[in-house]
C-alpha positions in Angstrom: -55.7 -72.9 -57.0 -55.4 -76.7 -55.3 -53.7 -76.9 -52.2 -51.4 -80.1 -52.3 -51.3 -82.7 -49.5 -47.6 -82.1 -48.8 -48.2 -78.8 -47.8 -51.6 -79.6 -45.9 -49.7 -81.6 -44.0 -46.8 -79.0 -43.1 -49.6 -76.8 -41.9 -50.9 -79.5 -40.0 -47.7 -80.7 -38.4 -46.8 -77.0 -37.6 -50.7 -76.6 -35.6 -49.5 -79.7 -33.4 -45.8 -78.6 -32.7 -47.4 -75.2 -31.6 -50.5 -77.0 -29.8 -47.7 -79.3 -28.0 -45.8 -76.3 -27.0 -48.6 -74.6 -25.5 -49.6 -78.0 -23.5 -45.9 -78.3 -22.2 -46.2 -74.8 -21.0 -49.2 -74.6 -19.1 -48.1 -78.4 -17.8 -45.3 -76.7 -16.2 -47.2 -73.5 -14.7 -49.4 -76.2 -13.1 -46.7 -78.2 -11.7 -44.3 -75.4 -11.0 -47.1 -72.6 -9.5 -45.0 -70.3 -11.8 -46.4 -68.2 -14.4 -43.1 -66.8 -15.5 -41.0 -70.0 -16.4 -38.3 -67.8 -18.6 -37.8 -64.1 -19.7 -39.6 -64.5 -23.1 -42.7 -65.4 -21.2 -43.3 -62.0 -19.6 -40.3 -59.7 -20.0 -41.6 -56.8 -17.7 -42.7 -59.1 -15.1 -39.6 -60.9 -15.1 -37.5 -57.6 -15.1 -40.3 -56.4 -11.9 -39.5 -59.9 -10.4 -35.7 -59.6 -10.3 -35.8 -56.4 -9.0 -38.3 -57.5 -6.2 -36.1 -60.4 -5.6 -33.2 -57.7 -5.1 -35.2 -55.9 -2.5 -35.8 -59.0 -0.8 -32.3 -59.9 -0.4 -31.2 -56.6 0.8 -34.5 -56.9 3.1 -32.8 -59.9 4.3 -29.4 -58.9 5.4 -31.0 -55.9 7.4 -33.2 -58.7 9.2 -29.8 -60.4 9.7 -28.2 -57.4 11.3 -31.0 -56.8 13.6 -30.7 -60.2 14.8 -27.5 -59.4 15.6 -28.0 -56.5 17.0 -30.6 -57.5 19.3 -28.1 -60.1 20.6 -25.6 -57.9 20.9 -27.4 -55.1 23.1 -29.1 -57.9 25.1 -25.8 -59.2 26.3 -24.5 -55.7 27.0 -27.9 -54.7 29.0 -27.2 -58.0 31.1 -23.6 -57.3 31.3 -24.2 -53.9 32.3 -26.8 -55.0 35.1 -24.5 -57.3 36.5 -21.8 -54.5 36.7 -24.5 -52.6 38.5 -25.4 -55.0 41.3 -21.8 -55.0 42.0 -20.9 -51.2 42.4 -24.3 -51.2 44.6 -22.7 -54.2 46.8 -19.5 -52.2 46.5 -21.6 -49.5 47.9 -23.2 -51.1 50.7 -19.7 -52.1 51.7 -18.5 -48.8 51.8 -21.0 -47.8 54.2 -20.4 -50.3 56.2 -16.9 -49.4 56.4 -17.5 -46.0 57.5 -19.1 -47.2 60.6 -16.5 -46.1 63.3 -17.2 -48.6 65.6 -16.5 -51.1 63.0 -13.2 -53.2 63.9 -10.0 -53.0 61.6 -10.2 -57.0 60.7 -13.7 -56.7 59.5 -12.7 -53.7 56.8 -9.8 -56.0 55.9 -12.5 -58.2 55.1 -14.4 -55.7 53.4 -11.1 -55.0 51.3 -10.7 -58.6 50.1 -14.4 -58.6 48.8 -13.7 -55.3 46.8 -10.6 -56.9 45.5 -13.2 -59.6 44.1 -15.6 -56.9 42.6 -12.9 -55.3 40.9 -11.9 -58.8 39.2 -15.5 -59.6 38.2 -15.8 -56.0 36.8 -12.7 -56.4 34.4 -14.0 -60.0 33.4 -17.2 -58.1 32.5 -15.9 -55.3 30.9 -13.7 -57.9 28.7 -17.2 -60.3 27.9 -17.3 -61.2 24.4 -20.9 -61.0 22.5 -21.8 -62.6 19.3 -19.6 -63.3 16.6 -16.6 -63.3 19.3 -16.8 -59.5 19.2 -16.0 -57.8 22.5 -18.6 -55.8 24.0 -16.7 -52.7 25.0 -13.6 -52.4 22.6 -15.7 -50.1 20.0 -14.8 -50.7 16.9 -11.5 -52.9 17.6 -13.8 -55.9 18.6 -11.0 -58.5 18.4 -8.9 -56.6 21.5 -9.2 -57.5 25.0 -10.5 -53.7 26.3 -9.6 -53.6 29.6 -6.0 -54.6 31.4 -5.2 -54.3 34.9 -1.2 -52.7 35.0 0.2 -52.4 38.3 -3.3 -52.3 39.9 -4.4 -49.5 37.2 -7.1 -50.6 35.1 -6.6 -49.2 31.5 -8.3 -49.3 28.2 -7.1 -51.2 25.2 -10.4 -50.4 22.9 -10.9 -47.2 20.9 -13.9 -44.5 21.1 -15.5 -45.4 18.0 -18.7 -46.5 18.0 -19.7 -49.9 16.8 -22.6 -49.6 14.1 -24.8 -51.7 11.9 -27.0 -51.2 8.9 -30.8 -51.7 10.1 -31.9 -50.0 6.4 -31.2 -48.5 3.3 -31.2 -45.2 5.1 -30.4 -45.7 8.7 -27.8 -47.1 11.0 -28.1 -48.0 14.8 -25.2 -47.8 17.7 -25.1 -51.2 19.4 -21.5 -50.4 21.0 -21.6 -48.7 24.9 -18.2 -46.6 25.6 -17.0 -48.0 28.8 -13.4 -46.9 28.2 -13.7 -43.8 30.8 -16.0 -45.1 33.1 -15.0 -48.2 34.2 -11.0 -47.2 34.8 -12.8 -44.4 36.7 -14.6 -46.7 38.8 -11.9 -49.1 39.5 -9.7 -46.5 40.6 -12.4 -45.4 43.0 -12.6 -48.9 44.4 -8.7 -48.8 45.1 -9.4 -45.6 46.9 -12.3 -47.0 48.8 -9.9 -50.0 49.6 -7.1 -47.4 50.8 -9.6 -45.5 52.9 -10.8 -48.7 54.8 -7.1 -49.9 55.2 -6.4 -46.5 56.9 -9.2 -46.5 58.7 -10.1 -43.2 57.4 -13.8 -43.3 58.0 -14.2 -39.7 57.2 -13.0 -40.2 53.5 -15.1 -42.9 53.1 -18.1 -41.0 54.1 -17.1 -37.8 51.8 -15.5 -39.4 49.0 -16.0 -43.4 48.5 -19.3 -43.5 49.0 -20.4 -40.3 46.6 -18.2 -42.4 44.1 -20.1 -45.2 44.4 -23.5 -43.7 44.1 -22.0 -41.6 41.0 -20.8 -45.3 39.6 -24.0 -46.2 40.0 -25.6 -43.3 38.0 -23.2 -43.6 35.3 -24.0 -47.5 35.0 -27.6 -46.9 35.0 -27.6 -44.3 32.2 -25.7 -46.5 30.0 -28.2 -49.2 30.8 -31.3 -46.5 29.8 -29.2 -45.5 26.5 -29.1 -49.2 25.5 -32.8 -50.2 26.4 -33.3 -47.8 24.1 -31.8 -48.9 21.3 -33.2 -52.3 22.1 -36.4 -50.6 21.9 -35.3 -49.3 18.1 -34.2 -52.9 17.9 -37.4 -54.2 18.3 -39.5 -51.4 16.1 -36.9 -52.7 13.4 -38.1 -56.3 13.5 -41.4 -55.6 13.4 -40.9 -53.0 10.4 -38.6 -55.6 8.6 -41.0 -58.3 9.0 -43.9 -56.3 7.4 -41.5 -55.4 4.4 -40.8 -58.8 4.1 -44.2 -60.0 3.8 -45.2 -57.1 1.0 -42.2 -57.7 -0.8 -43.3 -61.5 -0.9 -47.0 -60.9 -1.7 -45.6 -58.5 -4.6 -43.5 -61.2 -6.0 -46.5 -63.6 -5.7 -48.6 -61.3 -7.6 -45.4 -61.1 -10.5 -44.8 -64.7 -10.3 -47.3 -67.0 -9.2 -50.4 -68.2 -10.9 -54.0 -68.5 -10.4 -54.2 -72.3 -10.0 -57.7 -72.7 -11.0 -57.1 -70.3 -14.1 -53.8 -72.6 -14.6 -56.0 -75.8 -14.4 -58.1 -74.6 -17.2 -55.5 -73.1 -19.4 -53.7 -76.7 -19.4 -57.2 -78.7 -20.4 -57.8 -75.8 -22.8 -54.3 -76.6 -24.3 -54.8 -80.5 -23.8 -58.0 -80.3 -25.7 -56.5 -78.0 -28.7 -53.4 -80.6 -29.1 -56.0 -83.6 -29.3 -57.5 -81.4 -32.0 -54.6 -81.4 -33.7 -54.0 -84.8 -33.7 -57.0 -85.8 -34.8 -57.1 -83.3 -37.7 -53.4 -85.1 -39.0 -54.9 -88.4 -38.1 -57.9 -87.4 -40.6 -55.7 -86.2 -43.3 -52.9 -89.5 -42.9 -56.8 -91.3 -43.8 -57.4 -89.0 -46.5 -53.7 -89.2 -48.1 -54.1 -92.4 -50.2 -57.6 -91.2 -52.0 -55.9 -87.8 -52.5 -53.0 -89.8 -54.2 -54.9 -91.8 -56.6 -57.1 -88.5 -57.6 
């Protein structure tokens, strides 16, 4: 059966359209570096890429949480370190004040310095960390935790721990509870001032100096806990970095083209397109002869 020219022309035109589409697709792969340009290109690969992107987005959030925790804990450790320095100074002053030969005027000078230490301790207790969150107010991060009322330090925060998610299955406590410790230390300093003003050297030696030493141990223990949490954060950051690299590598395997292979495909598609055009050109030249037949 004889095939008409019109039918042949339709076949060649379809070939050109198909070759042109393949050329454009291969050109876009070379240009974008991506082998999945639409869901239809690779439904399985596209679904895998979507899943990997979701995992990477979640991992990025955990990474942000880790950075926030690192900043919060770093400021906490620094603040506790300054508190420790102040309490050590108070202990030195207590030892000096326990000297029975010290003149009362000198003890009054010590009282004034201890008062300044108390003010600084309160300021430190109300330190604001990253994100305008109070370091020592538990979950009430917007509340001023320590307030002096009639010479007594009171706590206005709560006893709930502030935590952050650092993985799909892990949370890390970043807050430090000072609600009991700091008011106790403040009260011990009040007692020390009373003993100094009364010249009660025995009470300074038997009560105030041991209290300052206990306060030092309390702050040291809290700093050790913060240090342990900071190590956990560093380990989490390291794990997060590895995880992000793994996810990026897996996503690249699914989405990214082998550039040398993509260029080769483009050249082949270009050759196929040119061949299709030449075929139509030949048909066009023969069309008049076919018509005369």
